[in-house]
TIRO-2110 file (N, C-alpha, C; in Angstrom, 1 decimal):
// TIRO-2110
125.4, 128.0, 95.4, N, 1, A
126.5, 128.9, 95.8, CA, 1, A
127.6, 128.9, 94.8, C, 1, A
127.9, 130.1, 94.3, N, 2, A
129.0, 130.2, 93.3, CA, 2, A
130.3, 130.3, 93.9, C, 2, A
131.3, 129.6, 93.3, N, 3, A
132.7, 129.7, 93.7, CA, 3, A
133.5, 130.0, 92.4, C, 3, A
134.5, 130.8, 92.6, N, 4, A
135.3, 131.2, 91.5, CA, 4, A
136.7, 130.6, 91.6, C, 4, A
137.3, 130.2, 90.5, N, 5, A
138.6, 129.6, 90.5, CA, 5, A
139.4, 130.0, 89.3, C, 5, A
140.7, 130.1, 89.5, N, 6, A
141.7, 130.3, 88.4, CA, 6, A
142.4, 129.0, 88.2, C, 6, A
142.3, 128.4, 87.0, N, 7, A
143.0, 127.1, 86.7, CA, 7, A
144.2, 127.4, 85.9, C, 7, A
145.4, 127.2, 86.5, N, 8, A
146.6, 127.7, 85.9, CA, 8, A
147.0, 126.7, 84.8, C, 8, A
148.0, 127.2, 84.0, N, 9, A
148.4, 126.5, 82.8, CA, 9, A
149.6, 125.5, 83.1, C, 9, A
150.1, 125.0, 82.0, N, 10, A
151.2, 124.1, 82.1, CA, 10, A
152.5, 124.8, 82.5, C, 10, A
153.3, 124.1, 83.4, N, 11, A
154.5, 124.6, 84.0, CA, 11, A
154.2, 125.9, 84.7, C, 11, A
153.1, 126.0, 85.4, N, 12, A
152.7, 127.1, 86.1, CA, 12, A
152.2, 126.7, 87.5, C, 12, A
151.6, 127.6, 88.2, N, 13, A
151.1, 127.2, 89.6, CA, 13, A
150.2, 128.3, 90.2, C, 13, A
149.8, 128.2, 91.4, N, 14, A
148.9, 129.1, 92.0, CA, 14, A
149.5, 130.5, 92.3, C, 14, A
150.8, 130.6, 92.2, N, 15, A
151.4, 131.9, 92.4, CA, 15, A
151.9, 132.6, 91.1, C, 15, A
151.3, 132.1, 90.0, N, 16, A
151.7, 132.7, 88.7, CA, 16, A
151.2, 134.2, 88.7, C, 16, A
152.0, 135.0, 88.0, N, 17, A
151.7, 136.5, 87.9, CA, 17, A
150.3, 136.7, 87.4, C, 17, A
149.9, 135.9, 86.4, N, 18, A
148.5, 136.1, 85.8, CA, 18, A
147.5, 135.8, 86.8, C, 18, A
147.6, 134.7, 87.5, N, 19, A
146.7, 134.3, 88.6, CA, 19, A
146.6, 135.3, 89.7, C, 19, A
147.7, 135.8, 90.1, N, 20, A
147.7, 136.8, 91.2, CA, 20, A
147.1, 138.1, 90.8, C, 20, A
147.3, 138.5, 89.5, N, 21, A
146.7, 139.7, 89.0, CA, 21, A
145.2, 139.6, 89.0, C, 21, A
144.7, 138.5, 88.4, N, 22, A
143.3, 138.3, 88.3, CA, 22, A
142.6, 138.2, 89.7, C, 22, A
143.3, 137.5, 90.7, N, 23, A
142.8, 137.4, 92.0, CA, 23, A
142.6, 138.8, 92.6, C, 23, A
143.6, 139.6, 92.4, N, 24, A
143.5, 141.0, 93.0, CA, 24, A
142.4, 141.8, 92.3, C, 24, A
142.2, 141.6, 91.0, N, 25, A
141.2, 142.3, 90.3, CA, 25, A
139.8, 141.9, 90.7, C, 25, A
139.6, 140.6, 90.9, N, 26, A
138.3, 140.0, 91.4, CA, 26, A
138.1, 140.5, 92.9, C, 26, A
139.1, 140.5, 93.7, N, 27, A
138.9, 140.9, 95.1, CA, 27, A
138.3, 142.3, 95.2, C, 27, A
138.6, 143.2, 94.2, N, 28, A
138.1, 144.5, 94.2, CA, 28, A
136.6, 144.6, 94.0, C, 28, A
136.0, 143.5, 93.5, N, 29, A
134.6, 143.3, 93.4, CA, 29, A
134.0, 142.4, 94.5, C, 29, A
134.9, 142.2, 95.5, N, 30, A
134.4, 141.3, 96.7, CA, 30, A
134.3, 139.9, 96.3, C, 30, A
135.0, 139.4, 95.3, N, 31, A
135.0, 138.0, 94.9, CA, 31, A
136.4, 137.4, 95.2, C, 31, A
136.3, 136.2, 95.8, N, 32, A
137.5, 135.5, 96.1, CA, 32, A
137.8, 134.5, 94.9, C, 32, A
138.9, 134.6, 94.4, N, 33, A
139.3, 133.7, 93.2, CA, 33, A
140.2, 132.6, 93.8, C, 33, A
139.7, 131.4, 93.9, N, 34, A
140.5, 130.3, 94.4, CA, 34, A
141.6, 129.9, 93.3, C, 34, A
142.8, 129.6, 93.8, N, 35, A
143.9, 129.3, 92.9, CA, 35, A
144.6, 128.0, 93.3, C, 35, A
144.0, 126.9, 92.9, N, 36, A
144.5, 125.6, 93.4, CA, 36, A
145.8, 125.2, 92.6, C, 36, A
146.6, 124.5, 93.3, N, 37, A
147.8, 123.9, 92.6, CA, 37, A
147.4, 122.6, 92.0, C, 37, A
147.5, 122.6, 90.7, N, 38, A
147.0, 121.4, 89.9, CA, 38, A
148.2, 120.6, 89.3, C, 38, A
149.4, 120.8, 89.9, N, 39, A
150.5, 119.9, 89.5, CA, 39, A
150.5, 118.6, 90.3, C, 39, A
149.5, 117.8, 90.0, N, 40, A
149.2, 116.6, 90.8, CA, 40, A
149.4, 115.3, 90.0, C, 40, A
149.9, 114.2, 90.7, N, 41, A
150.5, 114.2, 92.0, CA, 41, A
151.8, 115.0, 92.1, C, 41, A
152.5, 115.2, 91.0, N, 42, A
153.6, 116.1, 90.9, CA, 42, A
153.6, 116.6, 89.5, C, 42, A
154.4, 117.7, 89.3, N, 43, A
154.5, 118.2, 87.9, CA, 43, A
155.0, 117.1, 86.9, C, 43, A
156.0, 116.4, 87.4, N, 44, A
156.6, 115.4, 86.5, CA, 44, A
155.7, 114.2, 86.2, C, 44, A
154.7, 113.9, 87.0, N, 45, A
153.9, 112.8, 86.8, CA, 45, A
152.4, 113.1, 86.6, C, 45, A
152.1, 114.4, 86.4, N, 46, A
150.7, 114.7, 86.2, CA, 46, A
150.2, 114.3, 84.8, C, 46, A
148.9, 114.1, 84.7, N, 47, A
148.2, 113.8, 83.5, CA, 47, A
146.9, 114.6, 83.4, C, 47, A
146.3, 114.7, 82.3, N, 48, A
145.0, 115.4, 82.2, CA, 48, A
144.0, 114.8, 83.2, C, 48, A
144.0, 113.5, 83.3, N, 49, A
143.1, 112.8, 84.2, CA, 49, A
143.4, 113.1, 85.7, C, 49, A
144.7, 113.2, 86.0, N, 50, A
145.0, 113.5, 87.4, CA, 50, A
144.6, 114.9, 87.8, C, 50, A
144.7, 115.8, 86.9, N, 51, A
144.2, 117.2, 87.1, CA, 51, A
142.7, 117.2, 87.3, C, 51, A
142.0, 116.6, 86.4, N, 52, A
140.6, 116.5, 86.5, CA, 52, A
140.1, 115.9, 87.8, C, 52, A
140.8, 114.8, 88.2, N, 53, A
140.5, 114.2, 89.5, CA, 53, A
140.7, 115.1, 90.7, C, 53, A
141.7, 116.0, 90.6, N, 54, A
142.0, 116.9, 91.7, CA, 54, A
140.8, 118.0, 91.7, C, 54, A
140.3, 118.4, 90.6, N, 55, A
139.2, 119.3, 90.6, CA, 55, A
138.0, 118.6, 91.2, C, 55, A
137.8, 117.3, 90.9, N, 56, A
136.7, 116.6, 91.6, CA, 56, A
136.9, 116.6, 93.1, C, 56, A
138.1, 116.4, 93.6, N, 57, A
138.3, 116.5, 95.0, CA, 57, A
138.1, 117.8, 95.6, C, 57, A
138.5, 118.9, 94.9, N, 58, A
138.3, 120.3, 95.4, CA, 58, A
136.8, 120.5, 95.4, C, 58, A
136.0, 120.1, 94.4, N, 59, A
134.6, 120.2, 94.4, CA, 59, A
133.9, 119.5, 95.6, C, 59, A
134.4, 118.3, 95.9, N, 60, A
133.9, 117.6, 97.0, CA, 60, A
134.1, 118.3, 98.3, C, 60, A
135.3, 118.9, 98.5, N, 61, A
135.6, 119.6, 99.7, CA, 61, A
134.7, 120.9, 99.9, C, 61, A
134.4, 121.5, 98.7, N, 62, A
133.6, 122.7, 98.8, CA, 62, A
132.2, 122.4, 99.0, C, 62, A
131.7, 121.2, 98.6, N, 63, A
130.3, 120.8, 98.8, CA, 63, A
129.7, 120.5, 97.5, C, 63, A
128.9, 119.5, 97.4, N, 64, A
128.3, 119.0, 96.2, CA, 64, A
127.4, 120.0, 95.5, C, 64, A
126.9, 121.0, 96.4, N, 65, A
125.9, 122.0, 95.8, CA, 65, A
126.7, 123.2, 95.2, C, 65, A
128.0, 123.2, 95.3, N, 66, A
128.8, 124.3, 94.7, CA, 66, A
128.7, 124.3, 93.2, C, 66, A
128.6, 125.5, 92.7, N, 67, A
128.6, 125.8, 91.3, CA, 67, A
129.7, 126.7, 90.9, C, 67, A
130.5, 126.4, 89.9, N, 68, A
131.8, 127.0, 89.7, CA, 68, A
131.7, 128.0, 88.5, C, 68, A
132.4, 129.1, 88.6, N, 69, A
132.7, 130.0, 87.5, CA, 69, A
134.3, 130.0, 87.4, C, 69, A
134.8, 129.5, 86.3, N, 70, A
136.2, 129.2, 86.1, CA, 70, A
136.9, 130.1, 85.1, C, 70, A
138.1, 130.5, 85.4, N, 71, A
139.0, 131.1, 84.4, CA, 71, A
140.1, 130.1, 84.2, C, 71, A
140.3, 129.6, 83.0, N, 72, A
141.4, 128.7, 82.7, CA, 72, A
142.4, 129.3, 81.7, C, 72, A
143.7, 129.1, 82.0, N, 73, A
144.7, 129.7, 81.2, CA, 73, A
145.5, 128.6, 80.5, C, 73, A
145.6, 128.6, 79.2, N, 74, A
146.4, 127.7, 78.4, CA, 74, A
145.9, 126.2, 78.7, C, 74, A
146.8, 125.3, 79.2, N, 75, A
146.3, 124.0, 79.5, CA, 75, A
145.2, 124.1, 80.5, C, 75, A
145.2, 125.0, 81.4, N, 76, A
144.1, 125.2, 82.4, CA, 76, A
142.8, 125.6, 81.7, C, 76, A
142.9, 126.2, 80.5, N, 77, A
141.7, 126.5, 79.8, CA, 77, A
141.1, 125.3, 79.2, C, 77, A
142.0, 124.4, 78.7, N, 78, A
141.5, 123.1, 78.2, CA, 78, A
140.8, 122.3, 79.3, C, 78, A
141.6, 122.2, 80.4, N, 79, A
141.1, 121.5, 81.6, CA, 79, A
139.7, 122.0, 82.1, C, 79, A
139.6, 123.3, 82.1, N, 80, A
138.4, 123.9, 82.6, CA, 80, A
137.2, 123.5, 81.7, C, 80, A
137.5, 123.6, 80.4, N, 81, A
136.4, 123.2, 79.4, CA, 81, A
136.1, 121.7, 79.5, C, 81, A
137.1, 120.9, 79.6, N, 82, A
136.9, 119.4, 79.7, CA, 82, A
136.1, 119.1, 81.0, C, 82, A
136.5, 119.7, 82.1, N, 83, A
135.8, 119.4, 83.4, CA, 83, A
134.3, 119.9, 83.3, C, 83, A
134.1, 121.1, 82.7, N, 84, A
132.7, 121.6, 82.5, CA, 84, A
131.9, 120.6, 81.6, C, 84, A
132.6, 120.0, 80.6, N, 85, A
131.9, 119.1, 79.7, CA, 85, A
131.5, 117.8, 80.4, C, 85, A
132.4, 117.4, 81.3, N, 86, A
132.2, 116.2, 82.1, CA, 86, A
131.1, 116.4, 83.2, C, 86, A
131.1, 117.6, 83.7, N, 87, A
130.2, 117.9, 84.8, CA, 87, A
129.4, 119.2, 84.6, C, 87, A
128.5, 119.2, 83.6, N, 88, A
127.7, 120.4, 83.3, CA, 88, A
126.9, 121.0, 84.4, C, 88, A
126.6, 120.2, 85.4, N, 89, A
125.8, 120.7, 86.5, CA, 89, A
126.7, 121.4, 87.5, C, 89, A
128.0, 121.3, 87.4, N, 90, A
128.9, 121.9, 88.3, CA, 90, A
129.5, 123.3, 87.8, C, 90, A
129.4, 123.6, 86.5, N, 91, A
130.1, 124.8, 86.0, CA, 91, A
129.0, 125.6, 85.3, C, 91, A
129.0, 126.9, 85.8, N, 92, A
128.0, 127.9, 85.3, CA, 92, A
128.5, 128.7, 84.2, C, 92, A
129.7, 129.1, 84.3, N, 93, A
130.3, 130.0, 83.2, CA, 93, A
131.8, 129.8, 83.1, C, 93, A
132.4, 130.1, 82.0, N, 94, A
133.8, 129.9, 81.7, CA, 94, A
134.4, 131.1, 81.0, C, 94, A
135.7, 131.4, 81.4, N, 95, A
136.5, 132.2, 80.7, CA, 95, A
137.8, 131.4, 80.3, C, 95, A
138.1, 131.3, 79.1, N, 96, A
139.3, 130.5, 78.6, CA, 96, A
140.3, 131.5, 78.0, C, 96, A
141.5, 131.5, 78.6, N, 97, A
142.6, 132.4, 78.2, CA, 97, A
143.6, 131.6, 77.3, C, 97, A
143.6, 131.9, 76.0, N, 98, A
144.5, 131.2, 75.1, CA, 98, A
144.4, 129.7, 75.4, C, 98, A
143.2, 129.0, 75.3, N, 99, A
143.1, 127.7, 75.8, CA, 99, A
144.0, 126.7, 75.0, C, 99, A
144.6, 125.7, 75.7, N, 100, A
145.5, 124.7, 75.1, CA, 100, A
144.7, 123.6, 74.5, C, 100, A
144.0, 123.9, 73.4, N, 101, A
143.2, 122.9, 72.7, CA, 101, A
144.1, 122.0, 71.8, C, 101, A
143.7, 120.8, 71.7, N, 102, A
144.4, 119.8, 70.9, CA, 102, A
146.0, 119.8, 71.1, C, 102, A
146.3, 119.7, 72.4, N, 103, A
147.7, 119.8, 72.8, CA, 103, A
148.5, 118.7, 72.3, C, 103, A
147.9, 117.5, 72.1, N, 104, A
148.7, 116.4, 71.5, CA, 104, A
149.3, 116.8, 70.2, C, 104, A
148.6, 117.5, 69.4, N, 105, A
149.2, 117.9, 68.1, CA, 105, A
150.2, 119.0, 68.3, C, 105, A
149.9, 119.9, 69.2, N, 106, A
150.8, 121.1, 69.5, CA, 106, A
152.2, 120.6, 70.0, C, 106, A
152.2, 119.5, 70.8, N, 107, A
153.5, 119.1, 71.2, CA, 107, A
154.4, 118.7, 70.0, C, 107, A
153.8, 118.0, 69.1, N, 108, A
154.6, 117.6, 67.9, CA, 108, A
155.0, 118.9, 67.1, C, 108, A
154.2, 119.9, 67.0, N, 109, A
154.5, 121.1, 66.3, CA, 109, A
155.6, 121.9, 67.0, C, 109, A
155.5, 121.9, 68.3, N, 110, A
156.5, 122.7, 69.1, CA, 110, A
157.8, 122.0, 69.2, C, 110, A
157.8, 120.7, 69.6, N, 111, A
159.0, 120.0, 69.8, CA, 111, A
159.6, 119.3, 68.6, C, 111, A
158.7, 119.0, 67.6, N, 112, A
159.2, 118.3, 66.5, CA, 112, A
158.8, 116.8, 66.6, C, 112, A
158.6, 116.1, 65.5, N, 113, A
158.2, 114.7, 65.6, CA, 113, A
159.3, 113.9, 66.2, C, 113, A
160.5, 114.1, 65.8, N, 114, A
161.6, 113.3, 66.3, CA, 114, A
161.8, 113.4, 67.8, C, 114, A
161.6, 114.6, 68.4, N, 115, A
161.8, 114.8, 69.8, CA, 115, A
160.6, 114.2, 70.5, C, 115, A
159.4, 114.2, 70.0, N, 116, A
158.3, 113.5, 70.6, CA, 116, A
158.5, 112.0, 70.6, C, 116, A
159.1, 111.5, 69.5, N, 117, A
159.4, 110.1, 69.4, CA, 117, A
160.4, 109.7, 70.5, C, 117, A
161.5, 110.6, 70.7, N, 118, A
162.4, 110.3, 71.7, CA, 118, A
161.8, 110.4, 73.1, C, 118, A
160.9, 111.3, 73.3, N, 119, A
160.2, 111.4, 74.6, CA, 119, A
159.5, 110.0, 74.9, C, 119, A
158.8, 109.5, 73.9, N, 120, A
158.2, 108.2, 74.1, CA, 120, A
159.1, 107.1, 74.4, C, 120, A
160.3, 107.0, 73.7, N, 121, A
161.3, 106.0, 73.9, CA, 121, A
161.9, 106.1, 75.3, C, 121, A
162.3, 107.3, 75.7, N, 122, A
162.9, 107.5, 77.0, CA, 122, A
161.9, 107.4, 78.1, C, 122, A
160.7, 107.7, 77.9, N, 123, A
159.6, 107.7, 78.9, CA, 123, A
159.5, 109.0, 79.6, C, 123, A
160.4, 110.0, 79.3, N, 124, A
160.3, 111.3, 79.9, CA, 124, A
160.9, 112.4, 79.0, C, 124, A
160.5, 113.6, 79.2, N, 125, A
161.1, 114.8, 78.5, CA, 125, A
161.4, 115.9, 79.5, C, 125, A
162.6, 116.4, 79.5, N, 126, A
162.9, 117.4, 80.5, CA, 126, A
162.3, 118.7, 80.2, C, 126, A
161.5, 119.2, 81.2, N, 127, A
160.8, 120.5, 81.0, CA, 127, A
161.0, 121.3, 82.3, C, 127, A
161.0, 122.6, 82.1, N, 128, A
161.1, 123.5, 83.3, CA, 128, A
159.7, 123.6, 83.9, C, 128, A
159.7, 123.5, 85.2, N, 129, A
158.5, 123.6, 86.0, CA, 129, A
158.3, 125.1, 86.3, C, 129, A
157.3, 125.5, 87.1, N, 130, A
157.0, 126.9, 87.4, CA, 130, A
158.1, 127.6, 88.1, C, 130, A
159.0, 126.8, 88.8, N, 131, A
160.1, 127.4, 89.5, CA, 131, A
161.3, 127.6, 88.7, C, 131, A
161.3, 127.0, 87.4, N, 132, A
162.4, 127.1, 86.5, CA, 132, A
163.3, 125.9, 86.6, C, 132, A
163.0, 124.9, 87.5, N, 133, A
163.8, 123.7, 87.6, CA, 133, A
163.4, 122.7, 86.5, C, 133, A
164.4, 122.0, 86.0, N, 134, A
164.1, 121.0, 85.0, CA, 134, A
163.5, 119.7, 85.7, C, 134, A
162.5, 119.2, 85.1, N, 135, A
161.8, 118.1, 85.6, CA, 135, A
161.6, 117.1, 84.5, C, 135, A
161.7, 115.8, 84.8, N, 136, A
161.5, 114.7, 83.8, CA, 136, A
160.0, 114.4, 83.6, C, 136, A
159.4, 115.2, 82.7, N, 137, A
157.9, 115.0, 82.5, CA, 137, A
157.6, 113.7, 81.9, C, 137, A
156.8, 112.9, 82.6, N, 138, A
156.5, 111.5, 82.1, CA, 138, A
155.7, 111.5, 80.8, C, 138, A
156.0, 110.5, 80.0, N, 139, A
155.3, 110.3, 78.7, CA, 139, A
153.8, 110.1, 78.9, C, 139, A
153.4, 109.6, 80.2, N, 140, A
152.0, 109.3, 80.4, CA, 140, A
151.1, 110.5, 80.2, C, 140, A
151.6, 111.7, 80.3, N, 141, A
150.7, 112.8, 80.0, CA, 141, A
150.2, 112.9, 78.6, C, 141, A
151.1, 112.4, 77.6, N, 142, A
150.7, 112.3, 76.2, CA, 142, A
149.8, 111.2, 76.0, C, 142, A
150.1, 110.0, 76.6, N, 143, A
149.2, 108.9, 76.4, CA, 143, A
147.8, 109.2, 77.0, C, 143, A
147.8, 109.8, 78.1, N, 144, A
146.5, 110.1, 78.7, CA, 144, A
145.7, 111.1, 77.9, C, 144, A
146.4, 112.1, 77.3, N, 145, A
145.7, 113.1, 76.5, CA, 145, A
144.8, 112.4, 75.4, C, 145, A
145.2, 111.3, 74.9, N, 146, A
144.5, 110.6, 73.9, CA, 146, A
143.1, 110.1, 74.4, C, 146, A
142.9, 110.1, 75.7, N, 147, A
141.7, 109.6, 76.3, CA, 147, A
140.7, 110.8, 76.4, C, 147, A
141.1, 112.0, 76.0, N, 148, A
140.2, 113.1, 76.2, CA, 148, A
140.1, 113.8, 74.8, C, 148, A
138.9, 114.4, 74.5, N, 149, A
138.7, 115.0, 73.2, CA, 149, A
139.5, 116.3, 73.1, C, 149, A
139.9, 116.6, 71.9, N, 150, A
140.7, 117.8, 71.6, CA, 150, A
140.0, 119.1, 71.9, C, 150, A
138.6, 119.0, 71.6, N, 151, A
137.8, 120.2, 71.7, CA, 151, A
136.5, 119.8, 72.5, C, 151, A
136.6, 120.0, 73.8, N, 152, A
135.4, 119.6, 74.7, CA, 152, A
134.1, 120.3, 74.3, C, 152, A
133.0, 119.6, 74.4, N, 153, A
131.7, 120.2, 74.1, CA, 153, A
131.1, 120.8, 75.4, C, 153, A
131.4, 122.0, 75.6, N, 154, A
130.8, 122.7, 76.8, CA, 154, A
129.4, 123.1, 76.5, C, 154, A
128.6, 123.2, 77.6, N, 155, A
127.2, 123.6, 77.5, CA, 155, A
127.0, 125.0, 78.1, C, 155, A
127.9, 125.5, 78.9, N, 156, A
127.7, 126.8, 79.6, CA, 156, A
128.2, 127.9, 78.8, C, 156, A
127.8, 129.2, 79.1, N, 157, A
128.3, 130.3, 78.5, CA, 157, A
129.8, 130.4, 78.6, C, 157, A
130.5, 130.7, 77.5, N, 158, A
132.0, 130.6, 77.5, CA, 158, A
132.5, 131.8, 76.7, C, 158, A
133.4, 132.5, 77.3, N, 159, A
134.2, 133.6, 76.6, CA, 159, A
135.6, 133.2, 76.5, C, 159, A
136.1, 133.2, 75.3, N, 160, A
137.5, 132.9, 75.0, CA, 160, A
138.2, 134.2, 74.7, C, 160, A
139.3, 134.4, 75.4, N, 161, A
140.2, 135.6, 75.2, CA, 161, A
141.5, 135.0, 74.6, C, 161, A
141.9, 135.4, 73.4, N, 162, A
143.1, 134.9, 72.8, CA, 162, A
143.9, 135.9, 72.1, C, 162, A
145.2, 135.8, 72.3, N, 163, A
146.2, 136.8, 71.7, CA, 163, A
146.4, 136.6, 70.2, C, 163, A
146.3, 137.6, 69.5, N, 164, A
146.5, 137.5, 68.0, CA, 164, A
147.9, 137.1, 67.6, C, 164, A
148.9, 137.3, 68.5, N, 165, A
150.3, 136.9, 68.3, CA, 165, A
150.7, 135.7, 69.0, C, 165, A
149.8, 134.9, 69.4, N, 166, A
150.1, 133.7, 70.2, CA, 166, A
150.8, 132.6, 69.3, C, 166, A
152.0, 132.2, 69.6, N, 167, A
152.7, 131.2, 68.8, CA, 167, A
152.7, 129.9, 69.5, C, 167, A
152.3, 129.8, 70.8, N, 168, A
152.3, 128.6, 71.6, CA, 168, A
151.0, 127.8, 71.2, C, 168, A
149.9, 128.5, 71.3, N, 169, A
148.6, 127.9, 70.8, CA, 169, A
148.0, 129.0, 69.9, C, 169, A
148.2, 128.9, 68.6, N, 170, A
147.8, 129.9, 67.7, CA, 170, A
146.3, 130.2, 67.8, C, 170, A
145.9, 131.4, 67.4, N, 171, A
144.6, 131.9, 67.5, CA, 171, A
143.6, 131.0, 66.7, C, 171, A
144.1, 130.4, 65.6, N, 172, A
143.2, 129.5, 64.8, CA, 172, A
142.6, 128.4, 65.6, C, 172, A
143.2, 127.9, 66.7, N, 173, A
142.7, 126.8, 67.5, CA, 173, A
141.4, 127.3, 68.1, C, 173, A
141.4, 128.5, 68.7, N, 174, A
140.2, 129.0, 69.3, CA, 174, A
139.1, 129.3, 68.2, C, 174, A
139.5, 129.8, 67.1, N, 175, A
138.6, 130.1, 66.0, CA, 175, A
137.9, 128.8, 65.6, C, 175, A
138.7, 127.7, 65.5, N, 176, A
138.1, 126.4, 65.1, CA, 176, A
137.2, 125.9, 66.2, C, 176, A
137.5, 126.1, 67.5, N, 177, A
136.6, 125.7, 68.6, CA, 177, A
135.3, 126.5, 68.5, C, 177, A
135.3, 127.8, 68.2, N, 178, A
134.1, 128.5, 68.1, CA, 178, A
133.3, 128.0, 66.9, C, 178, A
133.9, 127.7, 65.8, N, 179, A
133.2, 127.2, 64.6, CA, 179, A
132.5, 125.9, 64.9, C, 179, A
133.3, 125.0, 65.6, N, 180, A
132.8, 123.7, 65.9, CA, 180, A
131.6, 123.8, 66.8, C, 180, A
131.6, 124.7, 67.8, N, 181, A
130.5, 124.9, 68.7, CA, 181, A
129.2, 125.4, 67.9, C, 181, A
129.4, 126.3, 67.0, N, 182, A
128.3, 126.8, 66.2, CA, 182, A
127.6, 125.7, 65.4, C, 182, A
128.4, 124.7, 65.0, N, 183, A
127.9, 123.6, 64.2, CA, 183, A
127.1, 122.5, 65.0, C, 183, A
127.1, 122.6, 66.3, N, 184, A
126.4, 121.6, 67.1, CA, 184, A
124.9, 121.8, 67.0, C, 184, A
124.2, 120.8, 67.3, N, 185, A
122.7, 120.9, 67.3, CA, 185, A
122.2, 121.9, 68.3, C, 185, A
122.9, 121.9, 69.5, N, 186, A
122.5, 122.9, 70.5, CA, 186, A
123.7, 123.6, 71.0, C, 186, A
124.2, 124.6, 70.2, N, 187, A
125.4, 125.2, 70.6, CA, 187, A
125.3, 126.0, 71.9, C, 187, A
126.5, 126.0, 72.6, N, 188, A
126.5, 126.8, 73.8, CA, 188, A
126.7, 128.3, 73.4, C, 188, A
126.4, 129.2, 74.4, N, 189, A
126.7, 130.6, 74.2, CA, 189, A
128.3, 130.7, 74.3, C, 189, A
128.9, 131.1, 73.2, N, 190, A
130.3, 131.1, 73.1, CA, 190, A
130.8, 132.3, 72.3, C, 190, A
131.8, 133.1, 72.8, N, 191, A
132.3, 134.2, 72.0, CA, 191, A
133.8, 134.2, 72.1, C, 191, A
134.4, 134.8, 71.1, N, 192, A
135.9, 134.9, 71.1, CA, 192, A
136.3, 136.4, 71.1, C, 192, A
137.1, 136.7, 72.0, N, 193, A
137.6, 138.1, 72.1, CA, 193, A
139.1, 138.0, 71.8, C, 193, A
139.5, 138.7, 70.7, N, 194, A
140.9, 138.7, 70.2, CA, 194, A
141.6, 140.0, 70.7, C, 194, A
142.7, 139.8, 71.4, N, 195, A
143.5, 140.9, 71.9, CA, 195, A
144.9, 140.9, 71.2, C, 195, A
145.5, 142.1, 71.2, N, 196, A
146.8, 142.3, 70.5, CA, 196, A
147.9, 141.9, 71.5, C, 196, A
148.1, 140.6, 71.6, N, 197, A
149.1, 140.1, 72.6, CA, 197, A
149.6, 138.7, 72.2, C, 197, A
150.5, 138.2, 73.0, N, 198, A
151.0, 136.8, 72.7, CA, 198, A
150.4, 135.9, 73.7, C, 198, A
150.9, 134.7, 73.9, N, 199, A
150.3, 133.6, 74.7, CA, 199, A
150.2, 134.1, 76.2, C, 199, A
151.2, 134.9, 76.6, N, 200, A
151.2, 135.3, 78.1, CA, 200, A
150.1, 136.2, 78.4, C, 200, A
149.6, 137.0, 77.5, N, 201, A
148.6, 138.0, 77.7, CA, 201, A
149.1, 139.1, 78.7, C, 201, A
150.4, 139.2, 78.8, N, 202, A
151.0, 140.0, 79.8, CA, 202, A
150.8, 141.5, 79.6, C, 202, A
150.7, 141.9, 78.3, N, 203, A
150.6, 143.3, 78.0, CA, 203, A
149.1, 143.8, 78.0, C, 203, A
148.2, 143.0, 78.2, N, 204, A
146.8, 143.4, 78.2, CA, 204, A
146.0, 142.9, 79.5, C, 204, A
146.7, 142.8, 80.6, N, 205, A
146.1, 142.2, 81.8, CA, 205, A
144.9, 143.0, 82.2, C, 205, A
144.9, 144.3, 82.3, N, 206, A
143.7, 145.1, 82.7, CA, 206, A
142.5, 144.7, 81.8, C, 206, A
142.7, 144.7, 80.5, N, 207, A
141.7, 144.4, 79.6, CA, 207, A
141.1, 142.9, 79.8, C, 207, A
142.0, 142.0, 80.0, N, 208, A
141.6, 140.6, 80.3, CA, 208, A
140.9, 140.5, 81.6, C, 208, A
141.4, 141.2, 82.6, N, 209, A
140.7, 141.2, 83.9, CA, 209, A
139.3, 141.7, 83.9, C, 209, A
139.1, 142.9, 83.2, N, 210, A
137.8, 143.5, 83.0, CA, 210, A
136.9, 142.6, 82.3, C, 210, A
137.4, 142.0, 81.2, N, 211, A
136.5, 141.1, 80.4, CA, 211, A
136.1, 139.9, 81.2, C, 211, A
137.0, 139.3, 82.0, N, 212, A
136.7, 138.1, 82.8, CA, 212, A
135.7, 138.5, 83.9, C, 212, A
135.9, 139.6, 84.5, N, 213, A
135.0, 140.0, 85.6, CA, 213, A
133.6, 140.3, 85.1, C, 213, A
133.5, 140.9, 83.9, N, 214, A
132.2, 141.3, 83.4, CA, 214, A
131.5, 140.0, 82.9, C, 214, A
132.2, 139.0, 82.5, N, 215, A
131.6, 137.8, 82.1, CA, 215, A
131.1, 136.9, 83.2, C, 215, A
131.9, 136.9, 84.3, N, 216, A
131.7, 136.0, 85.4, CA, 216, A
130.9, 136.5, 86.6, C, 216, A
130.9, 137.8, 86.7, N, 217, A
130.3, 138.4, 88.0, CA, 217, A
129.1, 139.3, 87.6, C, 217, A
END
């Protein structure tokens, strides 16, 4: 039994505009797109591992025979790929939207080395959550990221959709991921679709929705 889910990004949630748009697009083909809240246990205390554990719990509730087709956005794209790599029997196909690959390096590039050092010393860094409220994001998310590969080795067919003007996770990260996959002994089916947009993909939602539906359904 296939189940479809949208895995939201960092500082986002199940009511994100992108997730709602995709859910509506999929519903027109009679497909329900699950949109779980993955800010677990809370946005301030989440880690990569806690999000992956929540996906395990969702899978258990749906039934062990469930097979997933996932759309992951930004950090959710990385998480989707990582979960698929950990559980290749559970994930049939992936769509990754500007996936947040190698986020440990990106934090230093976005915040600066000094700010990341202060984050470690304080134990938290104030970040706006999906509602716009400042939250003290725990340093544990950075520590935990080191326990997970920057570029997960997926085995299922994967389509990456990435904006050419993305400054949050530049397009080169997805290009590197594609090249690394091709160099594997048994590469997965993987393709990269480049669109003229930034990290939000806000200006090409119909194109993204069509591409995701055609890949997954």
